[in-house]
N, C-alpha and C positions, 0 to 999 in steps of 0.2 A: 260334767259342768262344774266350774269353780264357784264356790260360795263366797259372797262378799259380806263380811261382818260389819254391822253398824256399831259405832262407838259413841256413847252419849257425850254431850258437851262437858268440858272440864276434864275429860280424860286426857292422859298424857299423849296418846296417839293423835288425838285431835289437834293438840297444840303443835305437834311435829308436822302434821299435814298443812296447818296454816302457814308455817315457815316455808314449806316447800312451794306453796302457791305464790307467796310473796317473792320468793327467789326466782321462780319461773317467770313472774310478771316482769321483774327488773331485767332478767336475761332477754326476754322478748323485746322490751323497750330498747335495750342496748343494740340488739340485732337490727331493729328497725332503724335506729340512728345510723348504724354502719351501712345498712342497705341504702339509706337515703344518700349518704356520702358517695357510695359506689355508683349509684344511679346518676348523681350529679356529675361525677367524673366521667362516666361512660357516655351518657346521653349528650348528643349534640343538638342544637337547634336545627330545625328543618332548613335545608338549603334548596334553592331552586334547582331543578334537575337540568343536567346538561342537555343542550339541544343538538349535540353532535353525537353521532353513533356510526360504527362501521357500516359501509365503507367511507362515509364522510369523515374528514379529519377535523379535529379540534383546532381552534386557533392557537398559534405558537405563543410561547411566553415572551415577556419583554427581554430585550437583549441583556445577557449576563445573569438572568434570574432563573431559578428552577421552574419546572412546569407548574402552572397554577391549577391544573385540574387533570383528572384522568379521562381517557377515552372510555366510553361505555362499551362493555363487552357482554355479549349474550350468546347462549347456546340453547339448543332445543333437544327434547327427548326426555326419557324417563330418568329418574335418579334423585339424588339428594342435593340440596343447595346449602352452601355454607358461606357466610360472608363475615369477614373481620375487617374493621372493628365495629361496624354498625351494630352487630348483634352480639357483642361480647357480653357474657354474663358476669364474669369476674376475672380479675388478673391477679397474679401472685408471683413474686420473685422468691424462689426457694433458697438460693445461695448465689455466690458470685461466679459459679460455674454453670448455672442453669437458669432458665426462665420457664414458668408454667403459665399457660393461658387456658382459661376455660371459656369455650365458645358454644354457641347453640346452633345446631344444624336442623333444618326443616326438611322433611321428606315430602314427596308428592302427595302422600296420603293425608298430610296435615299433621302427622305425629312429629313432635320435636324431640331431639335427643341432645344431651350435653356431651361435649367432647373435651378432653384435656389434651392440649398440645404441649409436650415437654421438649424444650430445646436445651441441649447440654453440650458443652465443650468437652471433647473426649480427652480425659487425662490431664487437663491443664486448668489453671486459674485464669479467668479473663483479666487482661491488663486493665488497670484503672483508666488509663488514657483512652482505651477503646470504649469502655463504658461511658466515658464522658462525651465521646464522639457519636453517640446514639447508635452504637453497635454497628457502624457502617463497615468496619474493616475486619470483622471477625472471620476466622478461617473455617475449616471443616467442622461441622457439628453432626450430632446424631439426633434424628427426630423420631420421637415415639408418639403415636396417637392411640389412645384407648377409648373404646366406645362400649359402655356398659360392662366394663371389666374384661372385654375381649381385646387382645392386642391387635393393633393395626399399624404396622411399621412400614414406613416409606424409606427405601434406600435410594439416595441420590445417585442418578445414573445419567446416560446421555441426554443432553438437553434437547427439547423438542421445539421450543419457540420462546418468544418474548412478550411481555406486556409493556408496551410503550418503552421498551429498552431497560426496564427496571424489573428485576426478578426473572422468572423464567418457568418453563414447564419441564418436568422430569418424569421419566418412566421408571417404575420399579415393581416390586411385588408386595403383596399384602397378605397377612394372615387374618382372615375374617371369620365371623361365626359360621359363614356358609362353607368354609373350607380353606385350606392353606394355599398360599402362593397364588392368590388371585391377582390378575393384572391390575395395576393401579397407576394413575397419573396424578401428580400433585403440581399445582400451579400457584405461585405467589407473585404479587406485584405491589408496588407502592410508589408514591411520589412525595417529594418534600417540597412544599410550596410555601408561600408567604405565611399561611396559617398552619403549616405543618399538617398536611392531609395525606391519607393513604388508604389503600384497600387491598385485601388479600383474599384469594379464592383457593379452595381445596377441592378439585373435582376427582372422581374416581371412575375407572373404566367400567363399561357395562359388563355384567348385569347389575352390579352394585355401584352405580355411577352417581357422582355428585357433579352438578352442572353449575356454570357461572350464572349468577342471577343478574339481569339487567339492573344497573344502578349507577349512581353518580358518586364519586369520591367526595368526602366531607371533611371539613377541618377537624383535626384531633389535637389534643394537647401534646406538648413536646414529650412528656414522659411516655405516653402511649406510642408516639411516633418512634421513640427509642426501642420499645419492645417490638414493634412491628418491623423495624429495620433489622433487628437481631434475627427474628424468625425468617425473614425473607433471605438474608444473606446466608444463613446457615444452610439453606437448601441448595445453595449454589456451590457447595463445598468442593465436590470432586465430580467432574464430568468430562466427556470427550467433546471438544468443540468441532463441529463439522468444518471440513477444509474450505467449504465455499462461503463461510461467513466472512464478509468482506466489507471494505470501505476503501475509498480512494481507488487507485488502480488495482485490479484483481491480482492477488499474489500468484506466483507461478504454481501450476498444478503439482509440480514436483515436491512442494512443501509437505503434502500429505496431511494426515490427521494431526491435530494438536491436542495436548492434554492440559487441562486447566491447572494452574499453580495457585492462583489467588488473585485478589483484586490489587491493582496497582496502588502503591503507597500514596497516600493523600498528597504529600509534599514532593513527590517525584517531579523532576523537571521534564517537560515535554517540549521538544523543538518542533515548531510548526512552519509550514510553507503555505501562504495564501496566494493563490494565482488570481491575478486581477483581470477584470474586463478591460478590453482595449476598444473603446468606442470608435476609434479611427481605423479599425482593421481594414475596412474596404479601401479607405484612402491610402493606407500603407501598401496594399497590393497594387494599386494604380501607380504609386510612386515607383515601386520596384519594376513594374512593366515598362515604365517610361524612362527609367534611369539610363543615362548615356554613359559611354565608356569613359568620358572625361570627367564625369561627376564624382567628387570625392565621397567617401562613405560618410554617413551621418554620425554624429557623436551620440552617446546614450542619452544625454540631456535633450538633444534636438529630437530624438525619436520620442521621448516621453512627452515633450511639450506639443509636438505635432499630432501624435496619434494616441497618447495614453489618457488616463483619467485626469480630470482637472486637479490641480494642486490642492484646492480647497476640499475636494472630496477625499483625497488621500489624508489630509490633516484630520478630517472628521472621522475617517475610518480608524486612524491611529488612536484617536481619543476614545472611540467606541470600544476598541479592543482593550485599552488600558483600564477603562471602567469595569470591564469584565474580568480583570486580573491577568490579561495577556499583554506582555511587553514586546513592542516591535524592536527588533535588533538590527534590521537592515531594510532600507527602502532603495531599491535599485533605481538609478537615474532614468532608465528607459521605461520605468513604471510597468514592468511585467509581473512583478511579484513582491510580496513582503515576507521577510523571515521574522519569526517571533518565537517567544518562549513563555511558558506559564506552568503553574503547578497543576498536577493531575486533576484535582477537584475543580479548579477554575475551568479547565478545558472540558470536563464532563458537564458542568453546568451550562456552558456556552452552547454545546452541541447536543445536549440531551442524551448522552451515552454514559456507559460505565466502561472504564478501561480495565482490562483483564490481562494478567501475565499468563503465558502459555509456554509449553515446551513441545518441540516437534519430535518426530520419531528418532532423530539422531541425538536428542538430548539438549539441543540448543534452544535458547530462551528468546521469546519475542513478546511483543505487546499488541493486543488487538482491542478494538471497541466491541461491545456486545451486540451492536447492530449498526447498520449504515447511518452515518451522521446526516443531519439536515442543517444546511446553512441557515442561520436565523434570518427572518424576512428583512430586518434592518440592514443586513449586509449584502443582500442578493444583487443590488444594483452595482456593487463594486467587486464582489468576490465570486469566482466561478468554480473553484475547487480548493479544498483544504487537504494538505498532506501532513503526515507525521504521527497520526494516531495509530496506524497500523505499521509495525516495523518488520513485517514479513517480507522476504525478497519478492520484488515484482517483475524483475527482468532476469533473463538467462543469457549467458555469454554466447556469442556466435562463433564458437570454436568447439570442435569435437574434443572428446576426452583425450588429453595429450598422450602420445606414445612415449615410452621410455627410450632413451638413446640406445642405439645398437653398438655392439663392440667393433663392428667393421666400418663405422661411419654412417653413411646413409642420409646425410644432411648436407645443406649448402653452407659454405662459409659466406660471410657478408660480401666479400669481394666477388665471389661467384654469382651471388644474387645480382649485384650491380652489373656484371658482365652480361647476364642473361637478358636484362631489360635496358641495355644501352646507357645505364647511369655512369659507368666508367668512362664512356666517351666524353661526357660532360666533366667528370672529375679530372680528366687529363688536361682540361682547359681551365681548371681552377674552380669549378662550380661544386660547392659542397654544402649549400644551404645557408651560407652566411647571410645575415641580415633578415632571415625569416624566423618566425616563431610559430611552433606547432604545439597545440594543446591537446592533451589526452583527457577525455572525460571518463573517469574510472570509478569503480566501486571498491577500490582497495588502495592501501598505502604502498608506494614503491620504496624499496630499500636501496639507498645510494651506494653503500659499500659493496653489496653483493653485485649490483649492476656494474660497478666499476671493475670488479674482478672478471665479470663476463666480457666486458669490452676489452680489457687487457688481454684476455685469453685469445680472442679472435682478432686482435690487432686492429681494432676499429677505434673510433673516437672515445675518449674517456671524459668528454665534457660533461659536467654535472647537469642534472635536471633539478627542477624545483617542485616540491610538493606544496600544493595550495589546498587547504582543507576548507570545504564548505560544510558547515555544521548542519546536521549531525555527522560526525566522522564515521567511516566504515568500521565495523568490528574487526578484531583480530581473528585470524583463522584458528579454529579449534579442531578441524578435521579436514580431510581431502574430499569431502562431499561436494556435490555440484555447486552449492551456494558459496563455496569458498574458492571456486576456480578463478575468481577475480584476482587472486594473488598470482596466478599464472598468466591470466589475461593481461595484466599490466606489464608483465615481462615481454609478451608478444608485441604489445603496442610500442613500448619504448625501444625494444630491440629492432623492430622493423623500421621505425622512423630514424633511429640512429644509424642503422646499416646503410640507408639510402642517402641521408643528409647528415653527415658526421658533425658539421659545424652549426647546424640549426639550434636555436634555443628551444628547449622542450619544457613544457609546464604540465604537471600532472594535477588536474583538478579532481580531487577525491571527495566522495560523499557516500552516505549510506544508501544501500539498495532498497528503495521503497517506491511508493507510487508517484512521487514528485521529484525523483532524482534528476531527471533531464532538466526540468524548468529551473530547479535550484542551482545546479552547476552552470548551465548556460547563462542564467541571469547574472551570476557573479562574473563569468567569463566576459560577457558583453560589457559589463560595467568597468572591468579592469582595463580594457582596451590594450591588451598586450599581445594577444594571438590573432592571427588572420587565417590560420588553417587549424581545423579541429578534426579529430578522429574519434568515433564512437563505435564500440564493438559489442553492443548489446541491444536488445529490443524485446518487444512482446507481441504476441499474436493479435492482429487487428480484431479478429472475431471475439476475443476475450476481453476487449476494452470497450469503453463508451465511445460511440461514433461521434457524438456531438463534442465531447471533450477533445478527441484527437483533432477534429477539424479546427477547434478553437486554438489549440496549442500550435498547430501548423500555421495558422493565420497570425499568431502573435509572437510566441517565443522564437520560432524558427524564422519567421519573416523579419523580426527585429534583428536577428543575427545576420541575415543577408544584408539588411539596410546598413548595418554597422561594418560591412566589408569583410565578412567571415565566410570562408568556404568550409562546409561540413561534409565529411565522408562518413557514411554509416554502413556497417556490414549488413548484407541482405539476409543473412541466416544460412543454415547448413542442412536444412531438411527438405530441400527441393521445394515443391509446391506446398508442403505440409508444415508450415512454420508454426502451427499450434502445438506441434510435437515438442515435448521436453526431453532432455537427455536421459533422465532416469524415470520418466513417467510412463504410463500405459500407452499403447498405440493410439494415435489421434490422426485420422485420415481426412480431416477437414481441410479443404484447400483455402489457404490464406497467405498473405504476405505479412511481414513484420512492420511495426511502427517503432521507431521513427524513420526507417529506411524508405517508407512510402511517402514521407513528407515531400511537398512540392518545393521545398527550399533547401534540400540536401542533395548530395550525389550518392546514390545507392551503389554499393560495390558487391558484385558477385565474385565467384571463385573459379579457378582453373587449376589443372595439374600440368606441369611442364616436363616434356621429355627432351633430353639434351639433343641438340641439332635437329629437332623435329618441331612441328607445330604443336601448340598447346591443345588440350582437350578439356572438357568440362568435368567438374566434380558434382557433388550433390548440392550445389549452391542454391539458395533461395531465389525465387522470382515469381512473377505473376502480376495480377491486376488488383489494385486497391479497390476496396468496396466503399471507401470513405472519401479519399482525397481526389479532387478534380484534376484532370489532365492539365499540367502547367503549360503556358504558351511556348516555352522554350523546348518542350519535348515534341519536336515537330513531327507531324503526321507523315511528311515526306520521307522522314528517316525511319520511324518505327513501323510504318505501314500497317497501322491498326485503326479501324474506324471508330473505336470506342471513345468514351469521354472521361475515363478515369486514369489516374496515374499508373504508369507502367514501371515495373521494377525488374532488373537493376538498370543502371546507366552505363557502368563500366565493369571491368573485372580485374582481378589480381591473383597472385599465387596463393593457393589455398590447400595444396596437398602437403601432408606431413613429410612425404618422402622426397620432395623437391623444395624444401623450405629450410628456415634457420633452426639451429639448436638454440633455445632461448633460456634465460634464467627463470626458474620456477620456484617461488618461495613456498616451501612446505610449512607445516605447522611450526617446526622449530629449526629448520635448516634449509640451506640453498641446494637446489637440485637443477639439473638441466634436462629439458624435454624438447620434443620436436613440435614446433609451432605448426598450426594447421587451421583450416576453416576460414570463413570470410572475416573472422577476427584478425587474421594475418593480412588479408587483402586490403582492408580499409586503412590501417596505418601504413601499408606499403604505398598506397596512393597519396597519403598525406606527406610522406617523406619525398616521394617523387615530385609532388607539387611544389615543395620548397625549392627543389632544384630548378623547376620550370619557371617559377616566378623570379628567381634570382637571374636566370638567363634572359627572360623577357625584359626585366628592368634594365639590364646592362645593354640590351640591344634596342632600347627605345620603343618597346611594344606597348600596347594599350589594352591589356587585359586587367580590368579592375578587380580587386579582391571582392569575392562574393558573387562574381558573374562567370566563374569558370565553366559551370555547367552549360550556360547559354553558348559559350564559345565552342565547347566540345561538340554540341549538336549542330552548330552552324558549320563547323569544320567538316562534319560527316556528310554534309550536302554536296561536297566536292569530292568525287570518287578518287581522284588522284591524290589529293592531300590526305584524305582519309586512309588510303592504303599505305601511305608513307608513315603516318603517325600512329596507327593502330595495327596490332596483330589481330585480324578478324578470326574468331574461333568458329569453326564450321562443323566440328564433330563432337558427338556425345549428347547425352540427355540427362534430365533429372526426374525421370518417371513420367511427368506430364508434358514437359516441353523439350524440344530438341534444338540443338544449335543449328544455325543457318547462316548463309552469307548476310552481312550487314548486322543491324541490331537484332537481338533475340532476347527471349525471356530468361536466359541463364547467364549470359555474359555481357548483356547490353551491347555497347559499341565494341567491346573487346579489351585486350590488355595493351598497355602503352609501350611504344618504342620511345623511351623517354627523351633521348636527344632529338629525334625527329619531331616529336610532339612540341618540344620547346621551340624549335626553329619555326614550325608551322604557326604557332600562336604568336611568335614575335613578329612575323611578317604579315599576319592577317588580322 
């Protein structure tokens, strides 16, 4: 036992002790003052608890404003609860490369433990401008958590989920006092609202588990919001994004897994497409059903005034978007869509998402939102879908992987193709497509010089075509992977149209491959009023898209095109009845048709293979029954002989075999090549070129086939057995695994392939 010596007053040691006591007193008072300041900074006044909790949704924020509160989150079971910032004990910034937060975690036993969360930028100094932006745009960090001097390290890994679209959950491993490499899950979330509020949670997997405590987000000062934002973003540093994370139309499954690069730069320009409600869609359908052969097409302005949103609502929508930082760049006269642009942060605030840059397995870069967007309530009476946030490819081409040319030939010359389908019969009488304009809706840029070289080589027309860019423009190819086959697809489209109709005007409407490509390009095409024939060689599986959306687009965008006097030919796909299958994806045996070939306002084109001097037979062309689109009145039951009520695909067929088709220009990454055209991607532009000849002939012979009504006339013609046999080559052999060809209409070739000269004569007289 240690003895304590007593020193009488006046002794030197006594005076020294007195000074120690005074010093301790003043230090204690200083600590109390500092503590009071910390408490004043940390503590917030009590706020009323949110009345919304999962699965009930919280009310949305005002238009253009960040969320005003967080959803309440709760979980049940054993473990530890940790909440930031409500229970922050102290905060401290150690340098410009790290932040340190001291938080308090309570265990179910009631024992509380202090944790230090250290956030550090690996090997770099944080840029001042990022510090000033509340740490929103910081990149990968290293997070270390220590509890009672025992290391607990969370490694950012595959993301598991979201908290209101801000932050996320990450699985990793932890070294704990109970043993190394215990499983761990860390979740952080925050919201920036009018008062700058936020909440973060850190749960760990059982048996040493932290659970989210039911609570409501509370306002916090801007400085602490900055620290919270830093912690939250650091944990999103590097993870693999699941391929099914989606918004707008689902991206093609062939895209595979995506690896996160970082958050989209705040000032990045985002091109948006707002698809509008069409309150008069039912009236539009009645108009199309009652339209007579002598009635001229409607102008885009007439379509908008009769069937679209009121002008006053469009003006108000434009003003609403501009207040939110989104500038409208195009208002189509037919009132089908708005094109707009805005900075990344304005787009994020409007739709309550975060935009993230990702890279796919081939190294190509895209942008995605961190969760599906929600259209603000103030816009829902005018807007049905928004595109542009997700830049992953949404469509695949309806052409098989092109075959390289053979040394011995093995392809058709354009003149041979015309001979095989009676086009040369019309050409001998001077019919070459003059006066007709054909538009190709493509997802790639066509190269005029290379195409001219191809045309010269095969002694066909070298008439130039025109590229019309509908922003955002398609990317330049960086590889020969499936997503860049559009560079060859456009060669097929232009080559087939030019081979059949050498003097027709050809327009290439090019745009980026994303969830609103169709509506954006067709909207511009309708407004321009230049083309009356359109070919589309791409689509997406009906089962992978939103049924309500497809029905709306069919009743609006495609119906408007028909009202404007436009005939649209769409490839039906090349996987037989399995059009959910992608070219380089895993096997998918779901039976489905493609959209937009299943639209009630287009002509769906299947495929055949042709043997010289013999009848044609079928290939693996797509066909079947739509699960979404109702049977149109022109698809007469007397012709299709099917008792159902849904749209049947295809309507007609064209050449689709690589071995009896054209050698077409194929733009590789850095040079021109020639490949064998194939698939229904060749059949659709074949019909577009043939139709240019037919309309020219009908016009010269006083016929009455109005543009936009060709499909009606084809089925009407098929009711007369004699005229049908004269105008069509009825395909009766072959199958596509689920369906077999048969006399008359069938699920693979529709009505069959055209005898172009005879078809023109039949339509001119009927």
